[in-house]
N, C-alpha and C positions, 0 to 999 in steps of 0.2 A: 504493500500500500504506500502511495506517495504521500509526501507531507501535505500537499494540497488536498488530497482526499481525506486525510486525517483532520485537517482544518474544517473541511465541509461537514464531516460527520460530527465534529465537536459543535459546530454551529447548530445542529439539529437537536442537541440535548436540552432537556427542560431545566429551567432555573428553579431555585427553591421557592420563590414567590409563586411561580406558575403551579408547582406541585401543591402548595398550600391552598391556593384558590380552587383547584380541581377537587382536592380532598374535602374542603368545606362544602362545596356544592353537592358532592356525592353524599356527604353526611346529612345535610339538610334534606336531600331527596329521600334518604333512607328513613329519617325520622318522620317525614310527612307520610311516607308509605305505611309505617307502623301505626301512626295515629289514624290513618284512613281505615286500616284493618280493624283497629279497636272500635272506631265509630260504627262499623258494620256489626260488630259483636255486641254492642250495647243494645238492649231490647228497645229502649226509647231514647234515641239520640237527643230529643228535645230536653230530656231531664239533665243532660250534661252538655249544654251548648258550647262550653269553652273548648270541647274537643274539636267541634266543627270549625270554630273561629281560628284556633291555633293551627289546625291542620291546613286551612286555606292560607293563613299568613306564611306558614313554613313552606308550603308548596310554591307560592308566589316568590318568596325569598330565594328558594332553590332555583327557580326558573331564571330570575334576574341575575343571580350570582353565576349561574351556568353561562348565560349569555355574555355577561361582562368578562368572565374568566376566559371563555372561548375567544372573544374579541381581543383581549389582552394577549392571549397565547399567540394568535395569528400575527398581530402587529409586532410583538416582541421577537417572534421567530423570524419574521421578514427582516426586521432591523438587524438581528443577530447574523442572519445569513448574508445580508448586504455587507456588514462589517467584515465577516469572514472572507467573503469573495474579494473584497478590496485588499485585505491582507494577503490572500493567496495570489492575487494578481501582482501585488508589489513584490512578493517573494519570487514569482516566476520571472518578472522583469529583471530583478537583481541577478538571478541565475543566468538569464539570457545575456545580460550585459557582461557578466564574468566570463561566460563561454566565448563571447565575441572578442573580448580583450585577450584571452588566452590564444584564440585562433589567430588573431591579428599579430601577436608577438611571435608565435611559432612560424606563421607563414612568412613574415618578414625575414626571420632568421634563415629559413630554408631557401627563400628566394636568393638571398645573398650567396649561399653556397652553390645554388644552381648557376648563377651568373659566372661564378668562378669556374665551374665545370664546363660551361659553354665556351669560355675563353680558352681553357686548356684543350678542349676538343678541337677548336679551330686551329690552335697552334700545332697540334699533333698531325692534323690533315696536311698542313703546309710543310711539315718536316719529313714525312715519309714518302718514299717513291714507289713502294710496292702497291700494285693495283688492288690486290686483295685486302691489304691493310687499309687502304684509303676507303674502300667500300664499307669495311667494318666500322671505321670511324665516322663515315657519313651516316650510316644507320644509327650509330650512337648519338650523333648530332640531332637527327630527326626525333629520337626518343627524348632527348633533353629539351628540345624545342617544345614538344608536346607537353612534357611535364611542366615546363615554364609557363605555358599557356594556362594550364590547370591552376597553378599557384597564383597566377595573376587574377584569375576569376575569383578564387577564394579571397584574395586581398581586396578586390573591387567590391564584393558583396559585404565584407566585414567593414570596410571603410564607409560604405553607404549606411549600413545599419547602425554604426556607432556615431554617425553624424560628423565624420571626419571630412566628408566631401562637401565643399561649399561652391556652388555654381559661380562662374565668372561670366556674367552676361555681357556680350559684345556684339558688334555688327561685323559680319564677314561674308565673303562670297562663298556660297555653297559649292560653286564649281570647283574650288580648290580641294574641298573635302572629297568630292566625287572622283576627281582625277586620281587622288591618292588611293582611294578604294579600288579603282580599276587597276592601278599598278600593283597593288598588294594581292589581289585575288585572281588576276587573269591566268597566271600559271597554274594555280590550283584547279581552276575550272577547266583549263585545257588538259590537265592531267587526267581528269575524269571524263573528258570528251563531251563536255556540256558547254553551252554557249552562255557567256556572261555579257549582258548588255546593260551598260550604265549610261543612261541618257543625260547628257550634260545640260545643266540649267543655270543661266546667268541670273541668279537671284541674290539679293542682299538680305540675309536672314539675321534675326536678333535672338541669340540664345548662347549657350556655352559651347564653344567650338569642340573642345576635347570630349565632352560628354556626348554630344550629338554624334561625333565620329565613332565613339565607342558603341553607341546604339546601332548605327548603321553597319559597323563592322561585324557586330554579333549577328544581326539579321542576315547579312549576306553570307557569312560563314555557315550559319544554320541552313540557309537555302542550298548552298553547294553540298554540304554534308549529307542532306537527306534527298538529294536529287541524283538519280542514276542516269537519266536521259532527259533531253529537252534543254531548258534554259532557266537562268536566274536573271530577272530584270529589275533594274532600279529606275523608276520614273518619277518625275516631278510635275505637278500641275497646280496652277494658281486657283484657289477656291476662296470663298467667303471666309474671312477670318485668318487667312495665312496661306502657306504653301503646303500642299499635300504631297508627301514623299511616300511612294509605294515600293515595297520590296516584295516581288512575286516570284514564285518558283513553280516548277512542274514536278515536284517531288512526291513523296509518299502520302502527304496530306495528314490531316488530323480529324479524328472522329468528333462529332458534335458533343458527345458526352465527356470528351477530354479537353475541350477548349478552355474550360474554366480552370483546369489543372496545370496548363503548360507554363504558367508564370510562377508556379510553386518552386521552392528551392529543391534542387536535386531531382526534378522531374525530367525524364528523358522520353522523347516522343516515341522512339522505337522500343523502349523498355527492354533493350538487350544489353545486359551488364557485361557480356563477353566481347562486345564490339570494341575495337581498339581506338577508334576515332570519334566516339560519341560524346566525349567530354564528361563533365560532372553533372550536367543538367542545370547549370547556373546562368547560361547565356541569356535566356529569355527572362529569367528572374532579374538580372541586372538591367535589361531593357525596361522592364516594368518599373523598377525602382527609380531609374533615371527619369523616365517619363513623368513620374509623379513629382520628382524633385524639380524638374524644369517646367512643370505644368503643361506638358505636351500631350495632346490626346492620342491615345494608342488604340488601334482597332485591329482585329484579326478575323479573317474569314478563311475557311478551308473546306476541302472535300477529300475524303479518302480516295487515294489514287489519282486525284486531280490537282494536287498541289495546294499551296497556302499563299495568302496575301496579307501582309502587314502594312498598315498605313499609319503615318505620323503627321500630325498637323502642327507645323512649325511657324512661329511668328515671322513675318517679313517686314522689311523696311521699304522695299520697292518691288514691284511685280517683275517677273521674268521678262526679259526683252524678247 
């Protein structure tokens, strides 16, 4: 049993005052019942009228005391449960904050060691001439890069959850971000023999450049990861209220009953824990958290076997040319 469950159970226990009230009401009810029976046993109740009067008074007192006791019991239990729930929530928040601090510290430490390993791996590749050894070191470099991406995802989500991320709102050309995305992902798309189409848009947007780039990078990466044939497209269209950025793929798609879960931490669309390149299931979680941080509207539509489409509504300073 968890401490929160223990607290909730403790909140349901009766106080001494509640027990006294219930016992008094039951006692009066028993006395009234006894006097009622005695009244029936008396041959002529009119000869002992006090029995009838006392019986009625006790019965009324028992009824009122029972009603008042029940009302007090309900209100007190509700108040006690509310206090217990608040305490349990505070305890859960403290435990979550401690876990995030621990994860942040450990992730930072591991990332520093990973960066050292990546540098050493690059140096080894440059110093060896043997083709077989170079191939082995290249594979090692790929594994280190993948592990580095996972650690960066952990750090990103912990930084957001702990409030370490503060948006820097600025005006910038979205085209610069899209060009970098195309340069970063075109080789990955080509390696999977799928088409990557990033439509350039000359729009001056107003948001956090780094965080928006992180969102788009995660969406494009997911699109390529879960698409085996077809294409991944990034398009921009001016709409009322800003610029709509669409990231669409022709991948495996998402079932309707899973759409509400895809932004949960560690949720993976294909649910295959043995897949090498399916990540930790934090990419869409990070996208969701950043969208809330930047107040960017995030939407998703999908069809199993027909791909997915994610849309972002980003504030603009000037409409695309």
